[in-house]
C-alpha positions in Angstrom: -94.3 -0.5 30.0 -94.4 0.6 26.4 -92.7 3.8 27.4 -89.8 1.8 28.8 -89.4 0.0 25.5 -89.0 3.4 23.7 -86.2 4.6 26.1 -82.8 4.4 24.6 -80.8 1.5 25.7 -78.2 2.3 28.4 -74.6 2.4 27.2 -72.2 -0.2 28.6 -70.0 1.0 31.3 -66.8 0.9 29.1 -68.4 2.7 26.1 -66.6 6.0 26.7 -63.2 4.3 26.9 -62.9 3.9 23.2 -63.4 7.6 22.6 -60.8 8.5 25.2 -58.3 5.9 24.1 -58.1 7.2 20.5 -56.7 10.6 21.4 -54.3 9.1 24.0 -52.8 6.8 21.4 -52.2 9.7 19.1 -50.5 11.6 21.8 -48.4 8.6 22.7 -47.3 8.3 19.0 -46.4 12.0 18.8 -44.4 11.8 22.0 -42.5 8.7 20.9 -41.7 10.4 17.5 -40.4 13.5 19.3 -38.2 11.4 21.6 -36.8 9.3 18.7 -36.1 12.5 16.7 -34.4 14.1 19.7 -32.2 11.0 20.3 -31.4 10.8 16.6 -30.3 14.5 16.5 -28.2 14.1 19.7 -26.6 10.9 18.4 -25.9 12.4 15.0 -24.4 15.5 16.5 -22.2 13.5 18.8 -21.0 11.3 15.9 -20.1 14.4 13.9 -18.3 16.0 16.8 -16.2 12.9 17.5 -15.5 11.5 14.0 -16.4 13.9 11.2 -15.4 17.3 12.5 -12.1 18.5 11.1 -9.1 19.3 13.3 -9.3 22.6 15.1 -7.2 25.5 13.7 -3.9 26.0 15.6 -4.8 29.4 16.9 -8.5 28.7 17.7 -10.0 29.1 21.1 -10.6 25.4 21.3 -7.0 24.5 21.0 -5.9 27.2 23.4 -8.5 26.0 25.9 -7.2 22.4 25.5 -3.7 23.6 26.1 -4.7 25.6 29.2 -6.5 22.5 30.6 -3.4 20.3 29.9 -1.2 22.9 31.5 -3.3 22.9 34.6 -3.2 19.1 34.8 0.5 18.8 34.1 2.5 22.0 34.7 5.8 20.5 33.7 4.5 19.7 30.1 4.9 23.3 29.0 8.6 23.2 30.0 9.0 20.0 28.1 7.4 21.5 25.0 9.4 24.6 25.2 12.7 22.7 25.1 13.9 20.6 22.1 13.2 16.9 22.4 16.3 15.0 23.5 17.3 11.4 23.5 19.3 9.8 26.3 22.1 7.5 25.5 23.5 4.8 27.7 26.7 6.7 28.5 24.7 9.7 29.8 25.2 11.9 26.6 22.1 13.8 25.7 21.5 14.0 22.0 19.1 16.6 20.6 17.3 16.1 17.4 18.4 19.0 15.2 15.1 19.2 13.4 13.5 20.2 16.8 16.1 22.9 17.5 15.1 26.6 16.9 16.4 28.4 13.9 18.9 31.1 14.7 21.5 33.2 13.0 24.2 31.6 15.0 28.0 31.7 14.4 29.2 28.9 12.0 32.8 27.7 12.8 34.6 25.1 10.7 36.3 22.1 12.4 39.4 20.4 11.0 38.6 17.4 8.8 39.1 14.0 10.3 40.0 10.6 8.8 39.4 7.5 10.8 39.1 3.7 10.4 35.5 2.4 10.9 34.7 -0.5 13.2 34.0 -3.0 10.5 35.1 -6.7 11.0 37.5 -6.6 8.1 38.9 -3.2 9.2 39.3 -2.0 5.6 36.8 0.9 5.5 37.6 4.4 6.6 35.7 7.6 6.9 36.9 11.1 6.0 34.6 13.8 7.4 34.6 17.6 7.3 32.3 19.5 9.6 31.1 23.0 10.5 29.3 23.7 13.7 26.7 26.4 14.4 27.0 28.1 17.8 24.5 30.2 19.7 27.3 32.1 21.4 30.8 33.1 20.3 32.9 30.4 21.9 35.4 30.2 19.0 38.3 30.9 21.2 37.2 28.2 23.6 36.9 25.7 20.8 40.4 26.5 19.6 41.7 26.1 23.2 40.0 22.7 23.5 41.0 21.6 19.9 42.8 18.4 21.1 39.9 17.3 23.3 37.4 18.2 20.4 39.4 16.1 17.9 39.9 13.2 20.3 36.1 13.1 21.2 35.1 13.1 17.5 37.7 10.4 16.6 36.6 8.2 19.4 33.0 8.6 18.4 33.7 7.9 14.7 36.0 4.9 15.5 33.1 3.1 17.2 30.9 3.4 14.1 30.5 0.7 11.4 29.8 1.3 7.7 26.1 0.4 8.3 25.9 3.0 11.1 26.9 5.9 8.8 25.7 4.7 5.4 22.0 5.7 5.8 20.6 9.2 6.0 19.2 8.4 9.4 22.6 7.3 10.6 24.1 10.6 9.4 21.4 12.5 11.3 22.1 10.6 14.4 25.8 11.1 14.0 25.3 14.9 13.8 23.4 14.8 17.1 26.1 12.7 18.8 28.9 15.1 17.6 26.9 18.1 19.0 26.4 16.3 22.3 30.1 15.5 22.6 31.1 19.1 21.8 28.6 20.5 24.3 30.1 18.2 27.0 33.5 19.7 26.3 32.2 23.3 26.3 30.1 22.7 29.4 26.9 24.2 28.0 24.5 23.9 25.1 26.6 26.0 22.7 26.6 23.8 19.6 23.1 23.9 18.2 23.8 22.3 14.7 26.4 20.3 13.0 26.9 20.5 9.2 28.8 17.9 7.2 30.9 19.6 4.5 32.7 16.4 3.5 31.7 12.8 4.0 33.6 10.1 2.2 33.5 6.4 3.1 35.9 4.0 1.4 
């Protein structure tokens, strides 16, 4: 009986659990930290990619890949980009923005100056305008043959304008596009690529 008293007391059944729980808690903490760091890195990288990254260079592989993808999705987009942007007027006349047109060493031909009354309510203002047109083909002879139609088309266009329509720089730019559109209607093709005002007096 005395020997039994000297025997070490038996450990409780759950005594080993404390020793095994400590390493498992450490492993869990390490795994959680790794997951949090990974998520933070992915989130930070995504934020940089979407918001902080500068625009891609025009000739970079990224922009060319984006253009290729857009061309596959919409084949007609390339044709639209290759042509100058145009505005459609109510009477069916297509007006090209001259800033979008390609630069070229075209032929510059002067047009006769025109004086016309503007469409103001009082009817007291008139516009004297001198123009030269830049052509992408030598159609000078055709312009001379069509001189009465050219003059009539420009007079009718100007007579419908008010002082407010032609007084601003934007109004003058629009007027250039409208004159080019009328002349191209007469010539039957896109021959006039630019209109230059050499004289512009409103009184």
